[in-house]
SETI-941944 format. One record per atom (N, C-alpha, C, O): residue number from 1; atom name; residue in one letter; x, y, z. Coordinates in steps of 0.05 Angstrom, whole numbers. Last residue first. Example, Ala and Ser with C-alpha at 12.3 -4.5 7.8 and 13.67 -1.06 7.14 Angstrom:
2
R resi name resn     c1     c2     c3
R    2    N    S    257    -45    142
R    2   CA    S    273    -21    143
R    2    C    S    258      1    157
R    2    O    S    268     23    161
R    1    N    A    264   -114    156
R    1   CA    A    246    -90    156
R    1    C    A    264    -66    156
R    1    O    A    285    -66    169
This chain:
89
R resi name resn     c1     c2     c3
R   89    N    X   4344   4616   4223
R   89   CA    X   4361   4619   4200
R   89    C    X   4373   4593   4191
R   89    O    X   4387   4593   4171
R   88    N    X   4318   4610   4271
R   88   CA    X   4304   4600   4247
R   88    C    X   4321   4604   4221
R   88    O    X   4312   4595   4200
R   87    N    X   4347   4635   4311
R   87   CA    X   4347   4606   4309
R   87    C    X   4334   4595   4284
R   87    O    X   4340   4572   4276
R   86    N    X   4336   4690   4300
R   86   CA    X   4363   4679   4297
R   86    C    X   4363   4649   4294
R   86    O    X   4378   4638   4278
R   85    N    X   4281   4694   4310
R   85   CA    X   4291   4702   4283
R   85    C    X   4319   4690   4279
R   85    O    X   4326   4681   4257
R   84    N    X   4277   4677   4363
R   84   CA    X   4264   4662   4342
R   84    C    X   4275   4668   4315
R   84    O    X   4279   4650   4298
R   83    N    X   4307   4718   4388
R   83   CA    X   4316   4690   4390
R   83    C    X   4303   4673   4368
R   83    O    X   4316   4656   4356
R   82    N    X   4275   4762   4376
R   82   CA    X   4302   4761   4366
R   82    C    X   4313   4732   4367
R   82    O    X   4326   4723   4348
R   81    N    X   4229   4748   4405
R   81   CA    X   4227   4752   4376
R   81    C    X   4255   4750   4363
R   81    O    X   4259   4738   4342
R   80    N    X   4248   4748   4457
R   80   CA    X   4239   4723   4445
R   80    C    X   4237   4725   4415
R   80    O    X   4243   4706   4401
R   79    N    X   4260   4803   4462
R   79   CA    X   4281   4783   4465
R   79    C    X   4273   4757   4452
R   79    O    X   4289   4744   4439
R   78    N    X   4208   4824   4456
R   78   CA    X   4229   4832   4437
R   78    C    X   4252   4812   4438
R   78    O    X   4263   4804   4417
R   77    N    X   4181   4805   4501
R   77   CA    X   4174   4795   4474
R   77    C    X   4195   4802   4453
R   77    O    X   4198   4787   4433
R   76    N    X   4215   4833   4540
R   76   CA    X   4212   4804   4540
R   76    C    X   4203   4794   4513
R   76    O    X   4216   4775   4502
R   75    N    X   4209   4888   4529
R   75   CA    X   4234   4875   4526
R   75    C    X   4233   4845   4525
R   75    O    X   4249   4832   4512
R   74    N    X   4160   4914   4540
R   74   CA    X   4164   4902   4513
R   74    C    X   4191   4888   4510
R   74    O    X   4195   4876   4489
R   73    N    X   4164   4932   4595
R   73   CA    X   4148   4908   4588
R   73    C    X   4154   4898   4560
R   73    O    X   4153   4873   4557
R   72    N    X   4191   4981   4599
R   72   CA    X   4205   4956   4607
R   72    C    X   4190   4932   4596
R   72    O    X   4203   4912   4588
R   71    N    X   4159   5025   4584
R   71   CA    X   4186   5022   4574
R   71    C    X   4199   4995   4579
R   71    O    X   4216   4987   4563
R   70    N    X   4111   5018   4610
R   70   CA    X   4111   5023   4581
R   70    C    X   4138   5018   4569
R   70    O    X   4141   5010   4546
R   69    N    X   4123   5016   4664
R   69   CA    X   4115   4992   4650
R   69    C    X   4115   4995   4620
R   69    O    X   4120   4975   4606
R   68    N    X   4132   5068   4680
R   68   CA    X   4155   5050   4679
R   68    C    X   4147   5025   4662
R   68    O    X   4164   5015   4648
R   67    N    X   4086   5094   4689
R   67   CA    X   4098   5099   4663
R   67    C    X   4122   5079   4659
R   67    O    X   4130   5075   4636
R   66    N    X   4071   5084   4742
R   66   CA    X   4058   5069   4721
R   66    C    X   4072   5072   4694
R   66    O    X   4070   5054   4677
R   65    N    X   4125   5079   4790
R   65   CA    X   4103   5093   4777
R   65    C    X   4094   5077   4752
R   65    O    X   4107   5059   4743
R   64    N    X   4163   5051   4818
R   64   CA    X   4172   5073   4801
R   64    C    X   4149   5088   4787
R   64    O    X   4155   5107   4774
R   63    N    X   4137   5014   4855
R   63   CA    X   4163   5026   4860
R   63    C    X   4168   5051   4844
R   63    O    X   4176   5072   4855
R   62    N    X   4087   4993   4843
R   62   CA    X   4093   4997   4871
R   62    C    X   4119   5014   4875
R   62    O    X   4122   5026   4896
R   61    N    X   4089   4991   4787
R   61   CA    X   4067   5004   4801
R   61    C    X   4074   5011   4829
R   61    O    X   4068   5033   4839
R   60    N    X   4135   4961   4776
R   60   CA    X   4134   4990   4768
R   60    C    X   4112   5004   4782
R   60    O    X   4115   5028   4789
R   59    N    X   4118   4912   4794
R   59   CA    X   4141   4925   4807
R   59    C    X   4141   4954   4800
R   59    O    X   4147   4971   4818
R   58    N    X   4075   4903   4759
R   58   CA    X   4071   4904   4788
R   58    C    X   4093   4918   4803
R   58    O    X   4089   4933   4821
R   57    N    X   4102   4904   4710
R   57   CA    X   4081   4924   4716
R   57    C    X   4076   4926   4746
R   57    O    X   4073   4948   4757
R   56    N    X   4138   4861   4715
R   56   CA    X   4148   4888   4710
R   56    C    X   4127   4909   4717
R   56    O    X   4134   4930   4728
R   55    N    X   4103   4816   4725
R   55   CA    X   4124   4823   4743
R   55    C    X   4133   4853   4740
R   55    O    X   4135   4867   4760
R   54    N    X   4069   4819   4680
R   54   CA    X   4058   4819   4707
R   54    C    X   4079   4828   4728
R   54    O    X   4073   4844   4745
R   53    N    X   4107   4812   4641
R   53   CA    X   4093   4838   4643
R   53    C    X   4079   4840   4670
R   53    O    X   4078   4862   4681
R   52    N    X   4123   4760   4651
R   52   CA    X   4142   4782   4654
R   52    C    X   4129   4809   4656
R   52    O    X   4138   4826   4671
R   51    N    X   4076   4733   4639
R   51   CA    X   4086   4732   4666
R   51    C    X   4107   4754   4671
R   51    O    X   4107   4766   4692
R   50    N    X   4070   4747   4584
R   50   CA    X   4049   4753   4603
R   50    C    X   4059   4753   4631
R   50    O    X   4053   4771   4647
R   49    N    X   4118   4730   4563
R   49   CA    X   4111   4758   4561
R   49    C    X   4089   4765   4581
R   49    O    X   4090   4786   4593
R   48    N    X   4116   4675   4573
R   48   CA    X   4135   4691   4587
R   48    C    X   4130   4721   4585
R   48    O    X   4136   4736   4604
R   47    N    X   4074   4663   4536
R   47   CA    X   4071   4658   4565
R   47    C    X   4090   4675   4581
R   47    O    X   4083   4687   4602
R   46    N    X   4098   4678   4487
R   46   CA    X   4072   4689   4496
R   46    C    X   4068   4686   4526
R   46    O    X   4061   4705   4539
R   45    N    X   4144   4646   4486
R   45   CA    X   4146   4675   4486
R   45    C    X   4120   4689   4495
R   45    O    X   4121   4709   4509
R   44    N    X   4121   4596   4483
R   44   CA    X   4136   4603   4507
R   44    C    X   4140   4633   4509
R   44    O    X   4139   4645   4531
R   43    N    X   4100   4600   4432
R   43   CA    X   4081   4598   4455
R   43    C    X   4096   4604   4481
R   43    O    X   4084   4616   4499
R   42    N    X   4148   4603   4403
R   42   CA    X   4129   4625   4402
R   42    C    X   4109   4624   4425
R   42    O    X   4103   4645   4436
R   41    N    X   4170   4554   4415
R   41   CA    X   4184   4578   4424
R   41    C    X   4166   4602   4423
R   41    O    X   4168   4620   4440
R   40    N    X   4132   4521   4390
R   40   CA    X   4138   4518   4418
R   40    C    X   4151   4543   4430
R   40    O    X   4144   4552   4451
R   39    N    X   4134   4535   4335
R   39   CA    X   4110   4539   4351
R   39    C    X   4115   4538   4381
R   39    O    X   4103   4554   4396
R   38    N    X   4165   4552   4289
R   38   CA    X   4176   4547   4316
R   38    C    X   4154   4552   4336
R   38    O    X   4155   4571   4352
R   37    N    X   4156   4570   4236
R   37   CA    X   4153   4541   4243
R   37    C    X   4167   4534   4269
R   37    O    X   4180   4513   4271
R   36    N    X   4152   4623   4227
R   36   CA    X   4178   4611   4222
R   36    C    X   4179   4581   4231
R   36    O    X   4200   4570   4234
R   35    N    X   4100   4634   4242
R   35   CA    X   4107   4638   4214
R   35    C    X   4134   4624   4208
R   35    O    X   4138   4615   4185
R   34    N    X   4101   4623   4296
R   34   CA    X   4084   4607   4279
R   34    C    X   4093   4610   4250
R   34    O    X   4093   4590   4235
R   33    N    X   4137   4663   4314
R   33   CA    X   4143   4635   4317
R   33    C    X   4127   4617   4299
R   33    O    X   4137   4597   4288
R   32    N    X   4106   4708   4302
R   32   CA    X   4132   4704   4289
R   32    C    X   4141   4675   4291
R   32    O    X   4151   4664   4271
R   31    N    X   4064   4699   4337
R   31   CA    X   4059   4698   4308
R   31    C    X   4085   4696   4293
R   31    O    X   4085   4683   4271
R   30    N    X   4092   4703   4387
R   30   CA    X   4075   4679   4380
R   30    C    X   4071   4677   4350
R   30    O    X   4074   4656   4339
R   29    N    X   4117   4752   4389
R   29   CA    X   4134   4728   4385
R   29    C    X   4117   4703   4378
R   29    O    X   4127   4685   4366
R   28    N    X   4065   4781   4390
R   28   CA    X   4087   4786   4370
R   28    C    X   4105   4762   4367
R   28    O    X   4108   4751   4345
R   27    N    X   4035   4768   4433
R   27   CA    X   4026   4759   4407
R   27    C    X   4047   4763   4385
R   27    O    X   4047   4749   4365
R   26    N    X   4055   4793   4477
R   26   CA    X   4064   4766   4472
R   26    C    X   4054   4755   4445
R   26    O    X   4065   4735   4436
R   25    N    X   4026   4841   4481
R   25   CA    X   4055   4842   4473
R   25    C    X   4065   4814   4465
R   25    O    X   4081   4812   4446
R   24    N    X   3978   4817   4496
R   24   CA    X   3979   4833   4471
R   24    C    X   4008   4835   4462
R   24    O    X   4014   4833   4438
R   23    N    X   3992   4794   4544
R   23   CA    X   3983   4777   4522
R   23    C    X   3984   4792   4496
R   23    O    X   3991   4780   4475
R   22    N    X   4004   4840   4574
R   22   CA    X   4025   4820   4568
R   22    C    X   4017   4801   4546
R   22    O    X   4034   4793   4530
R   21    N    X   3953   4862   4576
R   21   CA    X   3974   4876   4561
R   21    C    X   3997   4857   4555
R   21    O    X   4009   4859   4533
R   20    N    X   3929   4821   4608
R   20   CA    X   3919   4828   4581
R   20    C    X   3940   4842   4565
R   20    O    X   3944   4835   4541
R   19    N    X   3960   4822   4655
R   19   CA    X   3959   4798   4639
R   19    C    X   3949   4803   4611
R   19    O    X   3959   4791   4592
R   18    N    X   3950   4875   4673
R   18   CA    X   3978   4866   4667
R   18    C    X   3977   4841   4649
R   18    O    X   3993   4840   4630
R   17    N    X   3895   4872   4682
R   17   CA    X   3906   4891   4662
R   17    C    X   3934   4883   4654
R   17    O    X   3942   4885   4630
R   16    N    X   3894   4836   4724
R   16   CA    X   3881   4829   4698
R   16    C    X   3892   4847   4676
R   16    O    X   3897   4838   4654
R   15    N    X   3921   4866   4763
R   15   CA    X   3931   4840   4755
R   15    C    X   3919   4832   4728
R   15    O    X   3934   4823   4710
R   14    N    X   3889   4912   4768
R   14   CA    X   3917   4915   4761
R   14    C    X   3928   4888   4750
R   14    O    X   3941   4887   4729
R   13    N    X   3840   4889   4784
R   13   CA    X   3842   4904   4759
R   13    C    X   3871   4908   4750
R   13    O    X   3876   4906   4726
R   12    N    X   3855   4870   4834
R   12   CA    X   3847   4851   4813
R   12    C    X   3848   4864   4785
R   12    O    X   3856   4852   4766
R   11    N    X   3864   4918   4860
R   11   CA    X   3886   4900   4856
R   11    C    X   3880   4879   4834
R   11    O    X   3897   4872   4819
R   10    N    X   3811   4938   4860
R   10   CA    X   3833   4954   4848
R   10    C    X   3857   4936   4842
R   10    O    X   3868   4937   4820
R    9    N    X   3783   4901   4890
R    9   CA    X   3777   4904   4861
R    9    C    X   3799   4919   4847
R    9    O    X   3804   4914   4823
R    8    N    X   3797   4906   4942
R    8   CA    X   3810   4885   4927
R    8    C    X   3805   4887   4897
R    8    O    X   3819   4875   4881
R    7    N    X   3811   4970   4970
R    7   CA    X   3792   4952   4957
R    7    C    X   3808   4930   4941
R    7    O    X   3828   4936   4929
R    6    N    X   3854   4998   4989
R    6   CA    X   3837   4985   5009
R    6    C    X   3818   4965   4996
R    6    O    X   3809   4946   5008
R    5    N    X   3922   4995   4964
R    5   CA    X   3894   5001   4962
R    5    C    X   3876   4986   4982
R    5    O    X   3883   4963   4990
R    4    N    X   3980   5021   4986
R    4   CA    X   3965   4996   4987
R    4    C    X   3935   5002   4986
R    4    O    X   3925   5014   5005
R    3    N    X   4037   5052   4965
R    3   CA    X   4008   5055   4966
R    3    C    X   3995   5028   4966
R    3    O    X   3999   5012   4947
R    2    N    X   4095   5065   5001
R    2   CA    X   4081   5046   4983
R    2    C    X   4051   5050   4987
R    2    O    X   4041   5050   5010
R    1    N    X   4142   5115   5000
R    1   CA    X   4118   5106   5012
R    1    C    X   4103   5088   4992
R    1    O    X   4099   5097   4969
């Protein structure tokens, strides 16, 4: 059974929370990219982390519960960080 909230403030809170947490996760590849002189890839990692976190958190909220986001959301910035580290060698 899918829970659909009656107030729009609840949904706005979920979306903003997803974007904020995604930005916090995305700071990791952003700063690694800046340190390794790959600013474009670092910024792409930040943006993809925000959008990926929005997707994973929203999907986890409606399908598997809120704890799902804690385990899945860090994979996008981790992948970008690994790509930056390998390409900068």
